[in-house]
N, C-alpha and C positions, 0 to 999 in steps of 0.2 A: 232104423230107430226112429221114432216119432219126433219130430221136432217141435211139437206142442206139448206144453204141460197144462194140467188142467189147474183150476184155480187153487184148490186145496193144496197140489203140490209145490205150485209156486209161493204160497203163504208158508208152507213149511220150509221151503229152502230159504226165502228171506229172512224167516226167524232164526234159522240155524247160522247163517252168515251173519246176522246181528249179534248173537251169543260169541261167535268166534272172535268177532270184532271186540267184544267187549273184554276178552281175555288177552288182548294183546297190549303190552304196556308202551307207551308212548317213549320214544326214545329219549327226550328230555326229563323224563319224570317228573313233569310239573303238575301241580294239581290244577283241577277245575277250580276257578274262584268260586266263593260262596255265592248263593243266589242273590240277586239285587235287593231283595227285601231284607236279607240278612248281613247287616253291615258291620258286625262283630269282626274286628281284625284278630281278635286273640284266639289261639288253639291250645288246647292241653297236650297235645302230641306234636312231635315235631313236624312243621311244614313239609320239609324236604323228605320226610317219609311217608308222606299222604301221596299216593299215586292215582292218576287218572284212568280208570279201567277201560275208557274208550267212548262208550256210547252216549256219556253226558247223564244228567238227572233224569229218571224214568225212562232211559233206554232199555234197561230191563224193568218191563211192567209189573208192578205189584198187582196182586188179585184183590180187588176191592168188593168184588159180590162174588164170593166162593159158592160153587157148585158142588152137591155131595150125592152120593149113590150109597144103597146098603147092598149092592149088587157088584162087588169089583171084578167077577169075571166077565161082566159084559163090557168092561173097559178096553180090553184087548192089548194093554201096554204094561199091566201090573204083573209081576212074577213074585212067588213065594220069597225068592231070597232079596228082593228089594226093600230096601230099610224105609221106615215110616216114624214120623213123630207122633205119639198118640197123648191126648189129652183127655181127662175126665173132669167135668163140672157137674155136679150133682149126680144124677143117672145118665147124663149124656156123655158118650165116649164118641171122639172123633179121632180119625187118622189122616195125617197130612203126609203124603208118600213124596220120596226125594225124587222120583221121576218128575213129578210136577213142580216141586220146589227148586229143583236145577234150574227152571226156565224162568221163575219169577221171584224167588228168594224171599219175599214178604207176602203173607196173607192177612188183610185186614178183616177180622171175623167178629161175630157176635155171639154169644152163648149165655142166654137167660139175661141177666143183669151185667154180664162182664164183657167188656168190650177189650179185645186183645190184638196184638199184632204177632203173628208167627213170623219169626225172622231166621232165616237159614241161609248160612253161607257155604255154598258148594264147594269153595276153593279151601277153607278150614275145616268143613265137614261139622259143623256148629250149628245147634239150633235151640230157640228158647222162646217163650212167649213173654210180650211185654204188655202191661195194663195200658189201654189207649187214653185213659183219663188222665190228664195232667194238669193240674191247679183247677181241678174241677170241671175241666171242658175236655169233651172227647175229641180226638184228632185221630188221623191215620198216618201210618208212615209209608215212606216211598223208598226206593233204591236211589241213593245220591249218585251213583257211579264212581265215587271215590273207595280206595281201599289202604287200609293201614295195616302193616304185617301181613298183607295178603287177605285181610278179613273185611267183611262187608261194613259199611258205615251207612245206616240209614239216615233219613231226614224225617222229621214230623211237619205235617203239613200247615199246621197252625202258626208255629214260629219260625218255620224253615230252619231251625237248628239241626246240626249234624252230631250224630251219635256214634260211638264206637261199640260194636255189638260185644267183643270179647273184653273190653275194659268196663263195659257195663256202665257207661257215663256219657253224657252229652259233652262233646269237645269242641263245639263252636258253635256260636248264636246266643241269643237272649237267655236260653236255658243253661248254658255252659256251667259244668259242674254237677249237674243233677244227675241223680242215678235212678234208672227205670224201676218200677215196681215189676219184679220178675213173676212168672209163672212157669216152674220147671216142667219139661216133658219127657216122656218116655222114649228114648229111640230104641226100636227092635225091629224084626222082620214083619213081612205082611205074613208070614206064615205064624208067627207068635202071637200077632194081633188077632188074626183070624181065630186061633185057638181059645184066646182069652175072652175076645169079645165078639163072639159071632153075631152079624146082623147089624152092627154098629155102623157109623158112617164113615165113608172116605172120600177125600177130596178129589174131585175128577177135573177141576180146572176152574175157570172163572167166566162170567158172563162176557161174552165179546173177544174173549181171548182165543186165539188159534195158534197151538203150537204143537210139534212133532214130539209128543211125550215119549214114544217109543224109541227115541233117538238119543243117546247121552251127549249133550252140547260140548264136553270138555275132552274129547278124544280119549287117550289113555291115561288120563290125569290121575284116576282113581287106583290104577294097577302099577302104575310107574313111580315106585317108591321115591325117586329122587327128583321128580320132576315139579318145580315150582314156577308159577308163571310171573309172580311179582318178588321182590326182594324182601327179606325179614330183617329186623332189627338183631336178633341173636337167633343162633342155631346149636342145637345139641343133639348130634347123632350117634353119640356113645352109648346112651341109655336104651333108646329105641329107635327103629326106623321112622323116617319123617312122616309116614302114613299110618302109623300104628294108631288105632283108635283107642283112646283112655277116655275116663270118666274124671272130670275134675269138679271138685266142691270147693265152693267159695262163700266164705262168711265172716264177717268183720275184719275184712282186708287179710284174711288169711286162705291160702289155696292148697289143697291137697289133692293129688292125682292118684287113680287106683286104676291099674292096667288089668285085663280080663285074667292075667296069670294068678291073681289071688283067689281065682275060683276053680272048684272042681271041673273037669272036663265034661261030665255028665249032671244033670240036675241043678238044683239051685244051692248057693252057698251064701254064707254072710261073713264079713269082715268089720272090724270097728276102727273107727279113726277119732281124733278129736280135732276139730276145726273151729278156730276163733275161741277157743277154750270150752267148747261144747262137745259132749260125746255123739258121735254120729254113727249109725249102723248103715253099712252099705250092703245092699243086696245084690246079686249078680249071678249070671249064668252064661257060659261059654255056648253051651246046647241051644238056649233058646234065644241068645244074641241081646241081652239088655244088661245095665246097670242102673242104679237109682240109690238115694241117700235120704235118710230120715233122722231127725233129732231122737235120741233114745235115753234122755235122760231119766233115772230112776226106772228104767224098764230094761230087762234082759229078753232077747229073742232066740228063736231057734229056726232054722230053715224047715219048710214045709215042701214035700216033694208030690210030684202028680196031681196036682189040685189048681193049677193056673185057673183064673188070676190070682188065687191066693199064693202067698209066697212065704209067709212066716207068720209065726205065733208067739205070744209071750206067756209068761209063768201063770197069769191068771185064765189062760185058755181063751184069749181072745184072738181070732183069725185075722190077718191083714191081707188086703189086696196089694197089687203092684203101686198102686197110688198112696198107700199108708193109711186107708181107710179100714177100719174094723168092720168086717161083713158078717162075722159069726162071733158070737159069745157074748158075755155079760156088758161089755161096754159098746154094743154094736152101733154104728153110726160115728164112733169118735174117728177123729182124723189127726194122724201124727203132722207135727209141723216140719217142714224140710227147709235146708239151707238151699242156695242156688246152686243148681248142678247142671252139666251139660256134657255129651259125649262131643268129641271132638279129635282131630288129627295132632298127632304128638308135637308136630313141628310148630304148630299155632300156639299150644299151651307153653312150649319152650321159649317161643318168641316173646309172648306177653307177661310170662311169670317165669324168668330164668331161673328163680330160686325155688321152683315148685318141687314140694316134698312128697316123695313117693311112699 
């Protein structure tokens, strides 16, 4: 056996060790104190339920200079079954693959005039976009190293305030109590993304970042239905297994959950919900592995098959893509508004929203 490792192998090994360390809870469960410039002692979540993930602030490095390609086959670590978060702004479509997000959790990106942070928690399987302009100033987000209910707690670098991803709220610091402006993302597979938007961009990593993206950093976490790395405040194993993926829709402090069981085995289906007093249409597919939701006031819809990215049409013969935009019909260019929605593991939704209505 060769006793020498090349530089790339050494960097990959060190990166993997740092991530594994990040997943090991400290025995005392003590939180890392807020950064020195954040002197606010108040928290909106119980301090004894905030856990130190291990590496400290920025120990898991965000991607601040994202790099993209239109040729995913050239990457070598992307498989058709891998999950991606996809975003469409104007005509620009970008995909952010889980194999990259698992190692960085936050991507600070800019598309046209929109500055956003893609924040993804590999322990709860939840990903969403946040507007990076707060109080008129552009900021970036980083990984604080803290976890609440096993979920990511980003911090913003302007105020050094600490946020909770799934509470959708700043929970410590000068911005305490503030909610982020959200940009919902579509989670689906690489296969479906490529089918819908061939030739669009996919994240390959970040400038100056070296990580072994072909190696999953959390062992059997995704496939072991009962394994959690950190405690959660509330459990509900009766309705679903811990790692079952559900869509949750959040609006006006109301939360509704939708499992894949509401959709047919093949093709695309629709189901209706009322969230925060407003009607919402949920579009989903087991076959293509996605769910998303849009406000449906004064409109009726039916699913459209075999025309991805078109997923539904209304009574006026307007055809909508998966992002809720009319791409064919008399109202071409119109955009449905959406509530905040995210895919995620059942145990996380049960922990944050114990009364979640399915």
